[in-house]
PDB file as gemmi writes it, atoms N, CA and C in Angstrom:
CRYST1    1.000    1.000    1.000  90.00  90.00  90.00 P 1                      
ATOM      1  N   UNK A   1       0.850  -1.166   0.000  1.00  0.00           N  
ATOM      2  CA  UNK A   1       0.000   0.000   0.000  1.00  0.00           C  
ATOM      3  C   UNK A   1       0.899   1.234   0.000  1.00  0.00           C  
ATOM      4  N   UNK A   2       0.624   2.131  -0.865  1.00  0.00           N  
ATOM      5  CA  UNK A   2       1.400   3.355  -0.946  1.00  0.00           C  
ATOM      6  C   UNK A   2       0.797   4.388  -0.001  1.00  0.00           C  
ATOM      7  N   UNK A   3       1.659   5.016   0.813  1.00  0.00           N  
ATOM      8  CA  UNK A   3       1.224   6.002   1.791  1.00  0.00           C  
ATOM      9  C   UNK A   3       2.207   7.157   1.796  1.00  0.00           C  
ATOM     10  N   UNK A   4       1.702   8.350   1.937  1.00  0.00           N  
ATOM     11  CA  UNK A   4       2.559   9.526   2.046  1.00  0.00           C  
ATOM     12  C   UNK A   4       2.686   9.886   3.513  1.00  0.00           C  
ATOM     13  N   UNK A   5       3.925  10.020   3.975  1.00  0.00           N  
ATOM     14  CA  UNK A   5       4.188  10.371   5.369  1.00  0.00           C  
ATOM     15  C   UNK A   5       5.125  11.572   5.424  1.00  0.00           C  
ATOM     16  N   UNK A   6       4.944  12.400   6.415  1.00  0.00           N  
ATOM     17  CA  UNK A   6       5.850  13.522   6.644  1.00  0.00           C  
ATOM     18  C   UNK A   6       6.747  13.177   7.827  1.00  0.00           C  
ATOM     19  N   UNK A   7       7.906  12.618   7.523  1.00  0.00           N  
ATOM     20  CA  UNK A   7       8.859  12.208   8.550  1.00  0.00           C  
ATOM     21  C   UNK A   7      10.057  13.148   8.473  1.00  0.00           C  
ATOM     22  N   UNK A   8      10.458  13.745   9.582  1.00  0.00           N  
ATOM     23  CA  UNK A   8      11.604  14.651   9.560  1.00  0.00           C  
ATOM     24  C   UNK A   8      12.852  13.930   9.029  1.00  0.00           C  
ATOM     25  N   UNK A   9      13.570  14.583   8.122  1.00  0.00           N  
ATOM     26  CA  UNK A   9      14.760  13.986   7.519  1.00  0.00           C  
ATOM     27  C   UNK A   9      15.779  13.472   8.537  1.00  0.00           C  
ATOM     28  N   UNK A  10      16.111  14.265   9.577  1.00  0.00           N  
ATOM     29  CA  UNK A  10      17.096  13.749  10.541  1.00  0.00           C  
ATOM     30  C   UNK A  10      16.646  12.436  11.195  1.00  0.00           C  
ATOM     31  N   UNK A  11      15.357  12.300  11.423  1.00  0.00           N  
ATOM     32  CA  UNK A  11      14.827  11.091  12.064  1.00  0.00           C  
ATOM     33  C   UNK A  11      14.958   9.884  11.150  1.00  0.00           C  
ATOM     34  N   UNK A  12      14.564  10.027   9.905  1.00  0.00           N  
ATOM     35  CA  UNK A  12      14.650   8.895   8.974  1.00  0.00           C  
ATOM     36  C   UNK A  12      16.108   8.562   8.670  1.00  0.00           C  
ATOM     37  N   UNK A  13      16.961   9.577   8.571  1.00  0.00           N  
ATOM     38  CA  UNK A  13      18.381   9.331   8.307  1.00  0.00           C  
ATOM     39  C   UNK A  13      19.025   8.559   9.454  1.00  0.00           C  
ATOM     40  N   UNK A  14      18.706   8.940  10.683  1.00  0.00           N  
ATOM     41  CA  UNK A  14      19.250   8.234  11.847  1.00  0.00           C  
ATOM     42  C   UNK A  14      18.736   6.796  11.896  1.00  0.00           C  
ATOM     43  N   UNK A  15      17.466   6.614  11.609  1.00  0.00           N  
ATOM     44  CA  UNK A  15      16.882   5.270  11.595  1.00  0.00           C  
ATOM     45  C   UNK A  15      17.540   4.413  10.517  1.00  0.00           C  
ATOM     46  N   UNK A  16      17.790   4.992   9.346  1.00  0.00           N  
ATOM     47  CA  UNK A  16      18.429   4.247   8.263  1.00  0.00           C  
ATOM     48  C   UNK A  16      19.853   3.858   8.645  1.00  0.00           C  
ATOM     49  N   UNK A  17      20.532   4.764   9.320  1.00  0.00           N  
ATOM     50  CA  UNK A  17      21.902   4.486   9.748  1.00  0.00           C  
ATOM     51  C   UNK A  17      21.931   3.340  10.770  1.00  0.00           C  
ATOM     52  N   UNK A  18      21.032   3.404  11.735  1.00  0.00           N  
ATOM     53  CA  UNK A  18      20.991   2.380  12.782  1.00  0.00           C  
ATOM     54  C   UNK A  18      20.534   1.021  12.255  1.00  0.00           C  
ATOM     55  N   UNK A  19      19.587   1.034  11.327  1.00  0.00           N  
ATOM     56  CA  UNK A  19      19.055  -0.224  10.815  1.00  0.00           C  
ATOM     57  C   UNK A  19      19.920  -0.812   9.703  1.00  0.00           C  
ATOM     58  N   UNK A  20      20.802   0.021   9.151  1.00  0.00           N  
ATOM     59  CA  UNK A  20      21.673  -0.379   8.036  1.00  0.00           C  
ATOM     60  C   UNK A  20      20.850  -0.777   6.805  1.00  0.00           C  
ATOM     61  N   UNK A  21      19.660  -0.188   6.702  1.00  0.00           N  
ATOM     62  CA  UNK A  21      18.822  -0.384   5.524  1.00  0.00           C  
ATOM     63  C   UNK A  21      19.202   0.664   4.487  1.00  0.00           C  
ATOM     64  N   UNK A  22      19.092   0.294   3.224  1.00  0.00           N  
ATOM     65  CA  UNK A  22      19.458   1.217   2.144  1.00  0.00           C  
ATOM     66  C   UNK A  22      18.283   2.045   1.653  1.00  0.00           C  
ATOM     67  N   UNK A  23      17.060   1.646   2.031  1.00  0.00           N  
ATOM     68  CA  UNK A  23      15.886   2.371   1.567  1.00  0.00           C  
ATOM     69  C   UNK A  23      15.050   2.855   2.753  1.00  0.00           C  
ATOM     70  N   UNK A  24      14.314   3.909   2.499  1.00  0.00           N  
ATOM     71  CA  UNK A  24      13.409   4.421   3.522  1.00  0.00           C  
ATOM     72  C   UNK A  24      12.304   3.408   3.802  1.00  0.00           C  
ATOM     73  N   UNK A  25      11.824   2.759   2.745  1.00  0.00           N  
ATOM     74  CA  UNK A  25      10.761   1.762   2.908  1.00  0.00           C  
ATOM     75  C   UNK A  25      11.223   0.625   3.814  1.00  0.00           C  
ATOM     76  N   UNK A  26      12.413   0.089   3.562  1.00  0.00           N  
ATOM     77  CA  UNK A  26      12.950  -0.984   4.395  1.00  0.00           C  
ATOM     78  C   UNK A  26      13.115  -0.552   5.837  1.00  0.00           C  
ATOM     79  N   UNK A  27      13.548   0.682   6.016  1.00  0.00           N  
ATOM     80  CA  UNK A  27      13.733   1.223   7.361  1.00  0.00           C  
ATOM     81  C   UNK A  27      12.408   1.332   8.095  1.00  0.00           C  
ATOM     82  N   UNK A  28      11.393   1.854   7.427  1.00  0.00           N  
ATOM     83  CA  UNK A  28      10.074   2.016   8.048  1.00  0.00           C  
ATOM     84  C   UNK A  28       9.459   0.659   8.367  1.00  0.00           C  
ATOM     85  N   UNK A  29       9.599  -0.309   7.453  1.00  0.00           N  
ATOM     86  CA  UNK A  29       9.059  -1.650   7.704  1.00  0.00           C  
ATOM     87  C   UNK A  29       9.722  -2.260   8.930  1.00  0.00           C  
ATOM     88  N   UNK A  30      11.047  -2.170   8.998  1.00  0.00           N  
ATOM     89  CA  UNK A  30      11.749  -2.722  10.165  1.00  0.00           C  
ATOM     90  C   UNK A  30      11.338  -2.007  11.444  1.00  0.00           C  
ATOM     91  N   UNK A  31      11.199  -0.699  11.379  1.00  0.00           N  
ATOM     92  CA  UNK A  31      10.794   0.068  12.561  1.00  0.00           C  
ATOM     93  C   UNK A  31       9.399  -0.345  13.035  1.00  0.00           C  
ATOM     94  N   UNK A  32       8.480  -0.527  12.113  1.00  0.00           N  
ATOM     95  CA  UNK A  32       7.128  -0.944  12.487  1.00  0.00           C  
ATOM     96  C   UNK A  32       7.108  -2.356  13.058  1.00  0.00           C  
ATOM     97  N   UNK A  33       7.894  -3.257  12.464  1.00  0.00           N  
ATOM     98  CA  UNK A  33       7.970  -4.630  12.987  1.00  0.00           C  
ATOM     99  C   UNK A  33       8.538  -4.635  14.402  1.00  0.00           C  
ATOM    100  N   UNK A  34       9.572  -3.835  14.635  1.00  0.00           N  
ATOM    101  CA  UNK A  34      10.152  -3.735  15.978  1.00  0.00           C  
ATOM    102  C   UNK A  34       9.154  -3.146  16.970  1.00  0.00           C  
ATOM    103  N   UNK A  35       8.420  -2.135  16.552  1.00  0.00           N  
ATOM    104  CA  UNK A  35       7.429  -1.508  17.420  1.00  0.00           C  
ATOM    105  C   UNK A  35       6.337  -2.507  17.810  1.00  0.00           C  
ATOM    106  N   UNK A  36       5.852  -3.256  16.837  1.00  0.00           N  
ATOM    107  CA  UNK A  36       4.814  -4.260  17.098  1.00  0.00           C  
ATOM    108  C   UNK A  36       5.340  -5.328  18.052  1.00  0.00           C  
ATOM    109  N   UNK A  37       6.558  -5.813  17.783  1.00  0.00           N  
ATOM    110  CA  UNK A  37       7.161  -6.825  18.646  1.00  0.00           C  
ATOM    111  C   UNK A  37       7.308  -6.292  20.077  1.00  0.00           C  
ATOM    112  N   UNK A  38       7.765  -5.055  20.211  1.00  0.00           N  
ATOM    113  CA  UNK A  38       7.983  -4.451  21.525  1.00  0.00           C  
ATOM    114  C   UNK A  38       6.659  -4.290  22.270  1.00  0.00           C  
ATOM    115  N   UNK A  39       5.612  -3.829  21.575  1.00  0.00           N  
ATOM    116  CA  UNK A  39       4.315  -3.640  22.225  1.00  0.00           C  
ATOM    117  C   UNK A  39       3.722  -4.973  22.681  1.00  0.00           C  
ATOM    118  N   UNK A  40       3.875  -6.026  21.882  1.00  0.00           N  
ATOM    119  CA  UNK A  40       3.373  -7.339  22.279  1.00  0.00           C  
ATOM    120  C   UNK A  40       4.130  -7.852  23.498  1.00  0.00           C  
ATOM    121  N   UNK A  41       5.440  -7.677  23.489  1.00  0.00           N  
ATOM    122  CA  UNK A  41       6.249  -8.105  24.620  1.00  0.00           C  
ATOM    123  C   UNK A  41       5.876  -7.320  25.868  1.00  0.00           C  
ATOM    124  N   UNK A  42       5.665  -6.033  25.720  1.00  0.00           N  
ATOM    125  CA  UNK A  42       5.267  -5.198  26.849  1.00  0.00           C  
ATOM    126  C   UNK A  42       3.937  -5.685  27.413  1.00  0.00           C  
ATOM    127  N   UNK A  43       3.018  -6.092  26.548  1.00  0.00           N  
ATOM    128  CA  UNK A  43       1.740  -6.616  27.010  1.00  0.00           C  
ATOM    129  C   UNK A  43       1.906  -7.865  27.849  1.00  0.00           C  
ATOM    130  N   UNK A  44       2.815  -8.732  27.449  1.00  0.00           N  
ATOM    131  CA  UNK A  44       3.085  -9.957  28.208  1.00  0.00           C  
ATOM    132  C   UNK A  44       3.731  -9.601  29.545  1.00  0.00           C  
ATOM    133  N   UNK A  45       4.689  -8.698  29.523  1.00  0.00           N  
ATOM    134  CA  UNK A  45       5.378  -8.292  30.752  1.00  0.00           C  
ATOM    135  C   UNK A  45       4.398  -7.641  31.722  1.00  0.00           C  
ATOM    136  N   UNK A  46       3.490  -6.828  31.216  1.00  0.00           N  
ATOM    137  CA  UNK A  46       2.499  -6.171  32.072  1.00  0.00           C  
ATOM    138  C   UNK A  46       1.593  -7.176  32.773  1.00  0.00           C  
ATOM    139  N   UNK A  47       1.426  -8.363  32.185  1.00  0.00           N  
ATOM    140  CA  UNK A  47       0.579  -9.393  32.787  1.00  0.00           C  
ATOM    141  C   UNK A  47       1.346 -10.271  33.773  1.00  0.00           C  
ATOM    142  N   UNK A  48       2.632 -10.045  33.905  1.00  0.00           N  
ATOM    143  CA  UNK A  48       3.457 -10.859  34.803  1.00  0.00           C  
ATOM    144  C   UNK A  48       2.895 -10.794  36.223  1.00  0.00           C  
ATOM    145  N   UNK A  49       2.756 -11.957  36.821  1.00  0.00           N  
ATOM    146  CA  UNK A  49       2.245 -12.035  38.178  1.00  0.00           C  
ATOM    147  C   UNK A  49       0.726 -12.049  38.247  1.00  0.00           C  
ATOM    148  N   UNK A  50       0.052 -11.844  37.139  1.00  0.00           N  
ATOM    149  CA  UNK A  50      -1.409 -11.832  37.127  1.00  0.00           C  
ATOM    150  C   UNK A  50      -2.001 -13.101  36.534  1.00  0.00           C  
ATOM    151  N   UNK A  51      -1.162 -13.942  35.971  1.00  0.00           N  
ATOM    152  CA  UNK A  51      -1.665 -15.169  35.372  1.00  0.00           C  
ATOM    153  C   UNK A  51      -1.791 -16.234  36.456  1.00  0.00           C  
ATOM    154  N   UNK A  52      -2.866 -16.978  36.414  1.00  0.00           N  
ATOM    155  CA  UNK A  52      -3.136 -17.993  37.423  1.00  0.00           C  
ATOM    156  C   UNK A  52      -2.886 -19.371  36.823  1.00  0.00           C  
ATOM    157  N   UNK A  53      -1.898 -20.069  37.349  1.00  0.00           N  
ATOM    158  CA  UNK A  53      -1.579 -21.413  36.886  1.00  0.00           C  
ATOM    159  C   UNK A  53      -2.087 -22.421  37.902  1.00  0.00           C  
ATOM    160  N   UNK A  54      -2.634 -23.511  37.402  1.00  0.00           N  
ATOM    161  CA  UNK A  54      -3.136 -24.529  38.317  1.00  0.00           C  
ATOM    162  C   UNK A  54      -1.975 -25.350  38.863  1.00  0.00           C  
ATOM    163  N   UNK A  55      -2.207 -25.954  40.016  1.00  0.00           N  
ATOM    164  CA  UNK A  55      -1.168 -26.752  40.668  1.00  0.00           C  
ATOM    165  C   UNK A  55      -1.018 -28.131  40.056  1.00  0.00           C  
ATOM    166  N   UNK A  56      -1.916 -28.518  39.168  1.00  0.00           N  
ATOM    167  CA  UNK A  56      -1.860 -29.856  38.604  1.00  0.00           C  
ATOM    168  C   UNK A  56      -1.133 -29.884  37.254  1.00  0.00           C  
ATOM    169  N   UNK A  57      -0.209 -28.973  37.042  1.00  0.00           N  
ATOM    170  CA  UNK A  57       0.502 -28.905  35.759  1.00  0.00           C  
ATOM    171  C   UNK A  57       1.286 -30.173  35.475  1.00  0.00           C  
ATOM    172  N   UNK A  58       1.805 -30.804  36.503  1.00  0.00           N  
ATOM    173  CA  UNK A  58       2.576 -32.041  36.320  1.00  0.00           C  
ATOM    174  C   UNK A  58       1.653 -33.146  35.787  1.00  0.00           C  
ATOM    175  N   UNK A  59       0.462 -33.252  36.318  1.00  0.00           N  
ATOM    176  CA  UNK A  59      -0.503 -34.245  35.851  1.00  0.00           C  
ATOM    177  C   UNK A  59      -0.919 -33.949  34.413  1.00  0.00           C  
ATOM    178  N   UNK A  60      -1.219 -32.734  34.112  1.00  0.00           N  
ATOM    179  CA  UNK A  60      -1.625 -32.348  32.752  1.00  0.00           C  
ATOM    180  C   UNK A  60      -0.505 -32.626  31.765  1.00  0.00           C  
ATOM    181  N   UNK A  61       0.714 -32.358  32.151  1.00  0.00           N  
ATOM    182  CA  UNK A  61       1.861 -32.569  31.280  1.00  0.00           C  
ATOM    183  C   UNK A  61       1.979 -34.039  30.874  1.00  0.00           C  
ATOM    184  N   UNK A  62       1.692 -34.948  31.790  1.00  0.00           N  
ATOM    185  CA  UNK A  62       1.824 -36.376  31.516  1.00  0.00           C  
ATOM    186  C   UNK A  62       0.600 -36.956  30.794  1.00  0.00           C  
ATOM    187  N   UNK A  63      -0.466 -36.206  30.694  1.00  0.00           N  
ATOM    188  CA  UNK A  63      -1.673 -36.700  30.021  1.00  0.00           C  
ATOM    189  C   UNK A  63      -1.600 -36.549  28.517  1.00  0.00           C  
ATOM    190  N   UNK A  64      -0.617 -35.888  28.007  1.00  0.00           N  
ATOM    191  CA  UNK A  64      -0.523 -35.675  26.554  1.00  0.00           C  
ATOM    192  C   UNK A  64      -0.350 -36.960  25.806  1.00  0.00           C  
TER     193      UNK A  64                                                      
END                                                                             
């Protein structure tokens, strides 16, 4: 999908340098993939300590 974005030149240049991508498109794709990965990981980390595991995990493991 073609999209027009107004990204400050210094920002895109720095991102291209850090990502070692040769194109702006490649840089933006990598940046978006990293952002998505980071947000998903943050969601998992935010749930730390809130997940309830049953005590019968050993029994369930052997039932497979």
